[in-house]
N, C-alpha and C positions, 0 to 999 in steps of 0.2 A: 513750414509752420503748420502743416495740415496734420492734425492729431489722428485722422483716419489712416494716413500713410504710416505714421509711427506704429499704430496698433497692427496694421497689416505686416509691417516688418517684424514685429515681435512674434506674430503668429508664424511667419515663414521661418524665423529662427527656431521656433519650437519644432517645426516640421523637420528641420535639419537635424535636431537632436534625436528625434524619433527614428530617422532614417540611418543613423550611424551604424547600427548593427547590420543593416542590409548593404549599405555602400562600402562599409569598412573604413571610411575616412570622414572626418568632420572638416568641411571646407571653411566653416565659420564666415562665409560670405555675408550672410544676413546679419550676423552679429556685428560686423563692421558697419552695415547699413543702420542698425539700431543705434550704434555710437554716434553716427553722423546726425541722425534725426534728433537724438537726445541733446546733442551739443547745440543744435539750432534752437531747441525749445526749452533749454534748461531753466530759464527764468520763469517758465510757466508750468513746470511739471508738478508743482504742489498746489495747483489751483483747483483740483478736484476733477471729477468727470472721467472721461475715457483716457485723457492724457495722463492723469495721475495713476490710474489703474495700469496703463501700459508701462509706466515708469517702474512700478514695483515688480511687475513680471520681468522686465528687462534687467533690473538689478539682481533678481534671483538667478536669471540666466547667466549673468556676468559672474556671479559668485561661483556658480557651478563650473563654468568653463575655466575660470581662473584657478579653482582648486584642482581640477583634473590636469590642467596644463602647468601647474605650479608656477604661476606668474602673478603679478600684482593686478589690482583692479584698475581699469582705465580711469584717468583723471576726470572725465566727463561726469561720472556717477558720484563724484564727491562734491559737486558744486551746488547741489540743491540744499535748501535750508530745511534740514530735518532735525527736529529737536530730539535729544536723547536723554532727557531728564528722566527721573524716576517718580514723577508726580502721577497722581491717579489718572487713569485713562481707560478706554475700552480695550477689548482684546486685540483688535487690529492695531491700535496705537502701540501697545506693548510688543506685539509681534514685529512691527516695523522697526522699533528701536533696536531689538536684538539682531535683526537682519542687517541693518546699517552697521552695527558694531561688528558683526561677522565680517563684513566687507573691510573694515578697518584692521581687523586681525589678519586677514589675508594680505593686506598691504604691508603690514609689519613683517609677516613671515617671508614674503616673496618679493618685496619691494627693494629698492636700492638705498633707501634712507638708512641712517645709522640705527642699529638695533640696541638702544640703551636699556639698561636694567630698569630704570625709572619708567620708561614707556611701556615695557613689558608688564611691570607691576600694575600700572594704570589699567591696562587691558584686562588683566586677571581680576582686578578689583571691581571693574564694571560688571563683568560676568557674574561675580559673586553677589554683588548688590542687586543686579537685575533678578537673579534667581531668588533672592531673599524677599524683595518687595513686589514681585509679580502678584497679580490678583489671585484670589482663591480659585477662580475659574480655570486656572492653569494646572491645578492639582488633578491627578488621575482620578477618574470615576471608579476605576478598578485597576488593581495592580497585583500581578502574580509574578514572583521572582522565578528565574529559570531553575529547573531541577538539575541541570547539568551544564553550567556555564562554561566549563572547560571544553565541551564538545568532543569528549573522548569516549562517549558511550553510544548506545543505540536504543532501539525500542521506542518508548513513548517519552523519553527524556526530552526536556525543552532546553535548547541552547539560548534562546532569546526570551526576555521578559514579556509578559502580556500586559500592555498598558493601554487602557481605554481613555481617550481624551474627548473633551467636550465638543470641539469644532475645528474646522480647517485652520483657522488662525492660530490656535493653540498648538496643533501638530506642527505647523510650519515653524512657529517660533521656537519650540523646544528642540526641534531638529537642528536649527541654526545655532542654538545655544550649545548643543553638544558638539557640533562641528567646530565651533570656535574653541571649545575646550580641547578637542583633539589637536588642533593646530598649535595651541598655546603649550600643550604638553610636549609635542614633538619639537618645538622651537624654543624650549626653555633655556635661556642663556646661563642659568645657574647650575645646570646639570653637568657634572664633570665628565668629559669625554675620554680622559686617560687617567691612569693611576688605579690604586687599589679600591678607591671608593666609587669608581665609574660603574662597575658591574651591578652592585645593588641599586644604585641610583637609576640606571637604565632599566632595570627590572621593574622598578616602581612606575616609571614612565610607561613601559609596555603594558602593565596591568591597567593603568589608568586609561590608556587609549583603548584597550580592549573593552573596558566597561562602557565607555561612551559609544563605541561602535555597536556593541550589543544593544544598547538602549535605542540608538537610532533605528536599527533593524527591527527591534521589537515594536517600536511605534509604527513603523510602516506596515508590518504584518497585522497589527491590531486595529489599524485605522485605514482599511482598504478603501473606504469611501473617499479618501483624499489621495487621488492618484499621484500628484507631484511628490508625495512623501517617499515614493519608491526610487526617485532619481538619486 
């Protein structure tokens, strides 16, 4: 129940992520430790302070490793009472809502539960409503579209958009929003996989995914003051 040990475990997990390019392998040993500590403290993770801060870092770490490993989110991270309403709130509240939603999208895409169309539609609808009702502080302070989004040219052409955002919470939130949209596009149960209509449908999906990828990369390059956005 020691929140200091939970925070230490989260920091050690971050060190593992940083060392992957050097070691060539991600043992995920401290990720398992984080799961154990969170499970022991799950009823207190939303009480504020260091424990709550460590929880949010741990959840983002879990989303990252679940995405790259193409597996579901561990059940421990679903037990905390996190409201996902669209009521007015500060930037951090809105960021946390879409981060939790991204975790649910990963569960849908890579989990063992039935992938019903109604569940998929609900996930898409929440993404759309979150984007519609988010505060004005989430709007870019500056936006410049890429001059060569296809990436087939050279010189000074820009492949990624330039997107200046207000603060770290906004950067983190919007990147998780676009990550959720990528996953939902790739796992859309309504897209035909065979037949004459499959090729144009898959082309639309491919273009949609490319758009969200370029946006995520553009946000990272334009907001270098937020180092986690490069993950």
